[in-house]
Structure formats: C-alpha cells, structure tokens
ZATORSE-67620 format. One record per atom (N, C-alpha, C, O): x, y, z; residue number from 1; residue in three letters; atom name. Coordinates in steps of 0.001 Angstrom, whole numbers. Atoms other than C-alpha are relative to their C-alpha. Layout:
REM residues N
+---------+---------+---------+-----+------+------+
|       X |       Y |       Z | seq | type | atom |
+---------+---------+---------+-----+------+------+
|       X |       Y |       Z | NUM |  ALA |   CA |
...
+---------+---------+---------+-----+------+------+
END
This chain:
REM residues 68
+---------+---------+---------+-----+------+------+
|       X |       Y |       Z | seq | type | atom |
+---------+---------+---------+-----+------+------+
|     198 |   -1238 |    1877 |   1 |  MET |    N |
|   14951 |    8375 |    -834 |   1 |  MET |   CA |
|     931 |     924 |    1423 |   1 |  MET |    C |
|    2160 |     963 |    1354 |   1 |  MET |    O |
|    -627 |   -1126 |    -456 |   2 |  ILE |    N |
|   15895 |   10999 |    2059 |   2 |  ILE |   CA |
|    1670 |    -318 |      26 |   2 |  ILE |    C |
|    2505 |     366 |    -565 |   2 |  ILE |    O |
|   -1601 |     342 |     390 |   3 |  ASN |    N |
|   19391 |    9401 |    2340 |   3 |  ASN |   CA |
|     476 |    -342 |    -863 |   3 |  ASN |    C |
|    1654 |    -303 |    -508 |   3 |  ASN |    O |
|    -169 |    -540 |    1065 |   4 |  LYS |    N |
|   20028 |    9154 |    -839 |   4 |  LYS |   CA |
|     418 |    1253 |    -879 |   4 |  LYS |    C |
|    1377 |    1417 |   -1633 |   4 |  LYS |    O |
|     362 |   -1788 |     505 |   5 |  PHE |    N |
|   19246 |   12851 |   -1938 |   5 |  PHE |   CA |
|     361 |     946 |     845 |   5 |  PHE |    C |
|     106 |    2095 |     484 |   5 |  PHE |    O |
|     113 |    -866 |   -1542 |   6 |  LEU |    N |
|   19991 |   14525 |    1424 |   6 |  LEU |   CA |
|    1809 |     231 |     509 |   6 |  LEU |    C |
|    2646 |     -12 |    -360 |   6 |  LEU |    O |
|   -1084 |     339 |    -543 |   7 |  THR |    N |
|   23255 |   14764 |    3529 |   7 |  THR |   CA |
|    -311 |    -417 |     846 |   7 |  THR |    C |
|   -1427 |    -936 |     854 |   7 |  THR |    O |
|     506 |    1079 |   -1261 |   8 |  PRO |    N |
|   23096 |   13264 |    6593 |   8 |  PRO |   CA |
|     -78 |    1198 |    1205 |   8 |  PRO |    C |
|    -253 |     657 |    2296 |   8 |  PRO |    O |
|     226 |   -1358 |    -594 |   9 |  ALA |    N |
|   22860 |   17019 |    8471 |   9 |  ALA |   CA |
|   -1509 |     586 |    -984 |   9 |  ALA |    C |
|   -2236 |    1385 |    -393 |   9 |  ALA |    O |
|    1354 |    -274 |     555 |  10 |  GLU |    N |
|   19752 |   17622 |    6045 |  10 |  GLU |   CA |
|   -1116 |   -1298 |     710 |  10 |  GLU |    C |
|   -2217 |   -1267 |    1259 |  10 |  GLU |    O |
|    1221 |    1951 |     239 |  11 |  ALA |    N |
|   18224 |   13484 |    6214 |  11 |  ALA |   CA |
|    -712 |     136 |    1515 |  11 |  ALA |    C |
|   -1895 |    -194 |    1603 |  11 |  ALA |    O |
|     -65 |    -119 |   -2097 |  12 |  VAL |    N |
|   18170 |   14145 |   10832 |  12 |  VAL |   CA |
|   -1303 |     823 |    -320 |  12 |  VAL |    C |
|   -2402 |     396 |      33 |  12 |  VAL |    O |
|    1044 |    -975 |    -350 |  13 |  GLN |    N |
|   15960 |   17072 |   10218 |  13 |  GLN |   CA |
|   -1388 |    -761 |    -806 |  13 |  GLN |    C |
|   -2511 |    -325 |    -552 |  13 |  GLN |    O |
|    1578 |     264 |     -72 |  14 |  PHE |    N |
|   13136 |   15117 |    8699 |  14 |  PHE |   CA |
|    -948 |   -1185 |     956 |  14 |  PHE |    C |
|    -300 |   -1746 |    1840 |  14 |  PHE |    O |
|     369 |    1132 |    -792 |  15 |  THR |    N |
|   10911 |   12557 |   10364 |  15 |  THR |   CA |
|   -1861 |     155 |      14 |  15 |  THR |    C |
|   -2437 |    1039 |    -621 |  15 |  THR |    O |
|    1709 |     418 |     697 |  16 |  HIS |    N |
|    6736 |   11423 |   10390 |  16 |  HIS |   CA |
|    -520 |    -199 |     730 |  16 |  HIS |    C |
|     131 |    -657 |    1669 |  16 |  HIS |    O |
|    1292 |    -824 |    -573 |  17 |  HIS |    N |
|    3699 |   12163 |   11883 |  17 |  HIS |   CA |
|    -364 |   -1876 |     352 |  17 |  HIS |    C |
|     -94 |   -2663 |    -555 |  17 |  HIS |    O |
|     463 |    1773 |     470 |  18 |  PRO |    N |
|    2305 |    7989 |   13028 |  18 |  PRO |   CA |
|   -1532 |    -371 |    -207 |  18 |  PRO |    C |
|   -2068 |   -1477 |    -264 |  18 |  PRO |    O |
|    1062 |     -12 |      25 |  19 |  THR |    N |
|    -992 |    9323 |   12672 |  19 |  THR |   CA |
|    -232 |     663 |   -1688 |  19 |  THR |    C |
|     481 |    1637 |   -1931 |  19 |  THR |    O |
|    -520 |    -611 |     813 |  20 |  PRO |    N |
|   -1765 |   10066 |    8877 |  20 |  PRO |   CA |
|   -1542 |    1184 |      62 |  20 |  PRO |    C |
|   -2641 |    1217 |     616 |  20 |  PRO |    O |
|     758 |    -446 |     -99 |  21 |  THR |    N |
|   -3405 |   12373 |    8266 |  21 |  THR |   CA |
|    -887 |    1071 |   -1593 |  21 |  THR |    C |
|   -1257 |    2228 |   -1792 |  21 |  THR |    O |
|     827 |     416 |    1055 |  22 |  ASP |    N |
|   -5079 |   11634 |    4813 |  22 |  ASP |   CA |
|    -408 |   -1288 |     264 |  22 |  ASP |    C |
|     153 |   -1866 |    1195 |  22 |  ASP |    O |
|    -305 |    1387 |     895 |  23 |  MET |    N |
|   -6104 |    8343 |    3513 |  23 |  MET |   CA |
|    -744 |    -242 |   -1382 |  23 |  MET |    C |
|   -1920 |    -197 |   -1742 |  23 |  MET |    O |
|     -53 |      12 |    1153 |  24 |  ASP |    N |
|   -5356 |    7761 |     252 |  24 |  ASP |   CA |
|    -417 |   -1006 |    -635 |  24 |  ASP |    C |
|    -192 |   -2116 |    -154 |  24 |  ASP |    O |
|     604 |    1411 |     -39 |  25 |  ASN |    N |
|   -7447 |    5523 |   -2205 |  25 |  ASN |   CA |
|    1215 |    -969 |    -525 |  25 |  ASN |    C |
|    2294 |    -406 |    -343 |  25 |  ASN |    O |
|    -800 |     187 |     975 |  26 |  TYR |    N |
|   -5322 |    3300 |   -4197 |  26 |  TYR |   CA |
|    -469 |    -788 |    -959 |  26 |  TYR |    C |
|   -1423 |   -1503 |    -653 |  26 |  TYR |    O |
|     928 |    1397 |     700 |  27 |  TYR |    N |
|   -6126 |    1035 |   -7385 |  27 |  TYR |   CA |
|    1195 |    -660 |    -523 |  27 |  TYR |    C |
|    2370 |    -549 |    -174 |  27 |  TYR |    O |
|    -605 |    1006 |    1081 |  28 |  ILE |    N |
|   -4742 |   -1170 |   -9683 |  28 |  ILE |   CA |
|    -959 |    -368 |   -1419 |  28 |  ILE |    C |
|   -1915 |   -1110 |   -1196 |  28 |  ILE |    O |
|      56 |     472 |    1089 |  29 |  LEU |    N |
|   -5626 |   -1688 |  -13181 |  29 |  LEU |   CA |
|     819 |    -938 |   -1130 |  29 |  LEU |    C |
|    1997 |   -1286 |   -1208 |  29 |  LEU |    O |
|   -1003 |    1030 |     829 |  30 |  PHE |    N |
|   -5016 |   -3908 |  -15996 |  30 |  PHE |   CA |
|   -1009 |     642 |   -1392 |  30 |  PHE |    C |
|   -2114 |    1180 |   -1447 |  30 |  PHE |    O |
|     242 |    -551 |    1325 |  31 |  SER |    N |
|   -5259 |   -3086 |  -19707 |  31 |  SER |   CA |
|   -1070 |    -986 |    -389 |  31 |  SER |    C |
|    -928 |   -2175 |    -104 |  31 |  SER |    O |
|     970 |     410 |     633 |  32 |  LYS |    N |
|   -8655 |   -3923 |  -21541 |  32 |  LYS |   CA |
|     878 |    -921 |    -782 |  32 |  LYS |    C |
|     997 |   -2089 |    -409 |  32 |  LYS |    O |
|    -629 |     163 |    1287 |  33 |  LYS |    N |
|   -6396 |   -4472 |  -24888 |  33 |  LYS |   CA |
|     913 |   -2248 |     273 |  33 |  LYS |    C |
|    1087 |   -3153 |    -544 |  33 |  LYS |    O |
|   -1119 |    1142 |    -846 |  34 |  SER |    N |
|   -4058 |   -7746 |  -22099 |  34 |  SER |   CA |
|   -1009 |   -1178 |     130 |  34 |  SER |    C |
|   -1773 |   -1198 |    1095 |  34 |  SER |    O |
|     789 |    1642 |     348 |  35 |  PRO |    N |
|   -5878 |  -11375 |  -23092 |  35 |  PRO |   CA |
|     108 |    -636 |    1301 |  35 |  PRO |    C |
|    -611 |   -1600 |    1563 |  35 |  PRO |    O |
|     282 |     931 |    -984 |  36 |  LYS |    N |
|   -4666 |  -12182 |  -19422 |  36 |  LYS |   CA |
|    -738 |    1550 |    1087 |  36 |  LYS |    C |
|    -269 |    1575 |    2225 |  36 |  LYS |    O |
|      67 |    -837 |    -901 |  37 |  SER |    N |
|   -6295 |   -8876 |  -17696 |  37 |  SER |   CA |
|   -1256 |    -672 |     888 |  37 |  SER |    C |
|   -1333 |    -333 |    2069 |  37 |  SER |    O |
|     740 |     453 |    -354 |  38 |  LYS |    N |
|   -9218 |  -10886 |  -16959 |  38 |  LYS |   CA |
|     370 |    -990 |     889 |  38 |  LYS |    C |
|    -563 |   -1194 |    1665 |  38 |  LYS |    O |
|    -166 |     505 |    -287 |  39 |  PHE |    N |
|   -7331 |  -13379 |  -15462 |  39 |  PHE |   CA |
|    1141 |     440 |     944 |  39 |  PHE |    C |
|    1718 |    -529 |    1438 |  39 |  PHE |    O |
|    -773 |    -619 |   -1138 |  40 |  PHE |    N |
|   -4915 |  -11059 |  -12982 |  40 |  PHE |   CA |
|   -1075 |     641 |     521 |  40 |  PHE |    C |
|    -947 |     970 |    1700 |  40 |  PHE |    O |
|    1384 |    -799 |   -1276 |  41 |  THR |    N |
|   -8517 |   -9313 |  -11782 |  41 |  THR |   CA |
|    -188 |   -1109 |    1123 |  41 |  THR |    C |
|    -280 |    -953 |    2341 |  41 |  THR |    O |
|     923 |    1005 |    -604 |  42 |  GLU |    N |
|   -9660 |  -12637 |  -10841 |  42 |  GLU |   CA |
|     988 |    -617 |     855 |  42 |  GLU |    C |
|     649 |   -1105 |    1933 |  42 |  GLU |    O |
|   -1049 |     147 |   -1761 |  43 |  LYS |    N |
|   -6140 |  -13419 |   -8721 |  43 |  LYS |   CA |
|     -80 |     881 |     836 |  43 |  LYS |    C |
|     -30 |     492 |    2002 |  43 |  LYS |    O |
|      36 |   -1134 |    -430 |  44 |  PHE |    N |
|   -6383 |  -10159 |   -7655 |  44 |  PHE |   CA |
|   -1131 |    -272 |    1406 |  44 |  PHE |    C |
|    -979 |    -555 |    2594 |  44 |  PHE |    O |
|    1185 |     -66 |    -886 |  45 |  ASP |    N |
|   -9735 |  -10131 |   -6165 |  45 |  ASP |   CA |
|     223 |   -1505 |    1063 |  45 |  ASP |    C |
|    -196 |   -1618 |    2215 |  45 |  ASP |    O |
|     691 |    1673 |    -694 |  46 |  SER |    N |
|   -9615 |  -14097 |   -5008 |  46 |  SER |   CA |
|    1179 |     514 |    1513 |  46 |  SER |    C |
|     871 |     789 |    2672 |  46 |  SER |    O |
|    -942 |    -843 |    -975 |  47 |  GLY |    N |
|   -6050 |  -12789 |   -3239 |  47 |  GLY |   CA |
|     -69 |    1110 |    1155 |  47 |  GLY |    C |
|     730 |     994 |    2085 |  47 |  GLY |    O |
|     438 |   -1370 |    -410 |  48 |  PHE |    N |
|   -7128 |   -9638 |   -1676 |  48 |  PHE |   CA |
|   -1648 |    -346 |    1068 |  48 |  PHE |    C |
|   -1955 |     322 |    2055 |  48 |  PHE |    O |
|     758 |    -137 |    -396 |  49 |  ALA |    N |
|  -10287 |  -10934 |    -722 |  49 |  ALA |   CA |
|     436 |   -1470 |    1135 |  49 |  ALA |    C |
|    -323 |   -1719 |    2071 |  49 |  ALA |    O |
|    -450 |    1238 |   -1084 |  50 |  LYS |    N |
|   -8702 |  -14117 |    1366 |  50 |  LYS |   CA |
|     701 |    1156 |    1079 |  50 |  LYS |    C |
|     473 |     995 |    2278 |  50 |  LYS |    O |
|   -1029 |   -1174 |   -1093 |  51 |  LEU |    N |
|   -6431 |  -11048 |    3261 |  51 |  LEU |   CA |
|    -830 |     518 |     515 |  51 |  LEU |    C |
|    -443 |     921 |    1611 |  51 |  LEU |    O |
|    1335 |    -606 |    -451 |  52 |  LYS |    N |
|   -9861 |   -9631 |    3984 |  52 |  LYS |   CA |
|    -199 |    -981 |    1392 |  52 |  LYS |    C |
|     -84 |   -1039 |    2617 |  52 |  LYS |    O |
|     907 |    1293 |   -1036 |  53 |  ALA |    N |
|  -11378 |  -12652 |    5119 |  53 |  ALA |   CA |
|     886 |    -418 |    1139 |  53 |  ALA |    C |
|     368 |    -300 |    2250 |  53 |  ALA |    O |
|   -1614 |     515 |    -879 |  54 |  SER |    N |
|   -7938 |  -13939 |    7105 |  54 |  SER |   CA |
|      87 |     949 |    1451 |  54 |  SER |    C |
|     165 |     400 |    2550 |  54 |  SER |    O |
|    -359 |   -1192 |    -655 |  55 |  GLY |    N |
|   -7513 |  -10502 |    9070 |  55 |  GLY |   CA |
|    1032 |     389 |      44 |  55 |  GLY |    C |
|    1452 |    1073 |     978 |  55 |  GLY |    O |
|   -1329 |    -522 |    -392 |  56 |  GLU |    N |
|   -4361 |   -9992 |    8323 |  56 |  GLU |   CA |
|     208 |    1702 |   -1359 |  56 |  GLU |    C |
|     935 |    2695 |   -1369 |  56 |  GLU |    O |
|    -157 |   -1607 |     404 |  57 |  TYR |    N |
|   -5296 |   -7319 |    5490 |  57 |  TYR |   CA |
|      12 |    1156 |    1297 |  57 |  TYR |    C |
|     821 |    2082 |    1347 |  57 |  TYR |    O |
|    -327 |    -703 |   -1134 |  58 |  GLY |    N |
|   -6164 |   -5752 |    9081 |  58 |  GLY |   CA |
|    1277 |     771 |     812 |  58 |  GLY |    C |
|    1690 |    1890 |    1116 |  58 |  GLY |    O |
|   -1492 |    -596 |    -193 |  59 |  LYS |    N |
|   -3061 |   -5943 |   10215 |  59 |  LYS |   CA |
|     663 |     570 |    -105 |  59 |  LYS |    C |
|    1265 |    1226 |     745 |  59 |  LYS |    O |
|    -810 |    -564 |     488 |  60 |  ILE |    N |
|   -1396 |   -4888 |    7942 |  60 |  ILE |   CA |
|     -26 |    1230 |    -330 |  60 |  ILE |    C |
|    1040 |    1816 |    -516 |  60 |  ILE |    O |
|     826 |   -1150 |    -230 |  61 |  LEU |    N |
|   -3529 |   -1818 |    7690 |  61 |  LEU |   CA |
|      48 |    1103 |    1857 |  61 |  LEU |    C |
|     -59 |    2298 |    2129 |  61 |  LEU |    O |
|    -130 |    -297 |   -1657 |  62 |  ALA |    N |
|   -3186 |   -1393 |   11830 |  62 |  ALA |   CA |
|    1358 |     509 |    -224 |  62 |  ALA |    C |
|    1640 |    1706 |    -164 |  62 |  ALA |    O |
|   -1965 |    -217 |       6 |  63 |  LYS |    N |
|    1314 |   -1991 |   11232 |  63 |  LYS |   CA |
|    -538 |    2080 |    -664 |  63 |  LYS |    C |
|    -315 |    3121 |     -47 |  63 |  LYS |    O |
|   -1111 |    -695 |     971 |  64 |  TYR |    N |
|    1276 |     636 |    8393 |  64 |  TYR |   CA |
|    -432 |    1575 |       0 |  64 |  TYR |    C |
|     247 |    2601 |      49 |  64 |  TYR |    O |
|    1370 |    -952 |     -37 |  65 |  MET |    N |
|   -1905 |    2938 |    8357 |  65 |  MET |   CA |
|   -1037 |     930 |    1575 |  65 |  MET |    C |
|   -1891 |    1817 |    1587 |  65 |  MET |    O |
|     653 |      86 |    -600 |  66 |  GLY |    N |
|   -2750 |    2774 |   11885 |  66 |  GLY |   CA |
|   -1352 |    -345 |     209 |  66 |  GLY |    C |
|   -1756 |     325 |    1160 |  66 |  GLY |    O |
|    1545 |     709 |     414 |  67 |  ASN |    N |
|   -6220 |    1247 |   11395 |  67 |  ASN |   CA |
|       4 |    -966 |     325 |  67 |  ASN |    C |
|     762 |   -1875 |     -12 |  67 |  ASN |    O |
|    -596 |    1283 |    -503 |  68 |  PRO |    N |
|   -7342 |   -1025 |   13695 |  68 |  PRO |   CA |
|    -488 |    -745 |   -1205 |  68 |  PRO |    C |
|    -257 |   -1948 |   -1323 |  68 |  PRO |    O |
+---------+---------+---------+-----+------+------+
END
C-alpha cells in the first residue's frame, strides 16, 4: 500500500519494528440468518484445531508475530 499511495522518496521513510507493540484479537463472524453458518463454523473450528495440533499455528505466529 505504501508504494501505491506514496512517492518512492516518501515510501523509503517507512519501516517496521520486528516486535509487535500490541497483540490484537481477531474474530470471525457468521450470520445467524445464513443456513450455512453452522457448517462454516464447524469447518473453521475443525481446521483451526488441526493447525494448532500440528504445530503449524505456532509456526505462523512465530513467523509473523514473533511469538514462540
């Protein structure tokens, strides 16, 4: 996004810090009115549980958030 909205001279002034200053919570919502909400919730929960059990979720956190 930086390169899209700023000039190259402006863009080089931006950097990042490798340690997050805050850990936000993320949520996923499915409409109660949708007939497929239960299906999607179960699929998401199942997939997320598999990611955690396999250790892959921890690897993702370590790579992108600096968490063990």
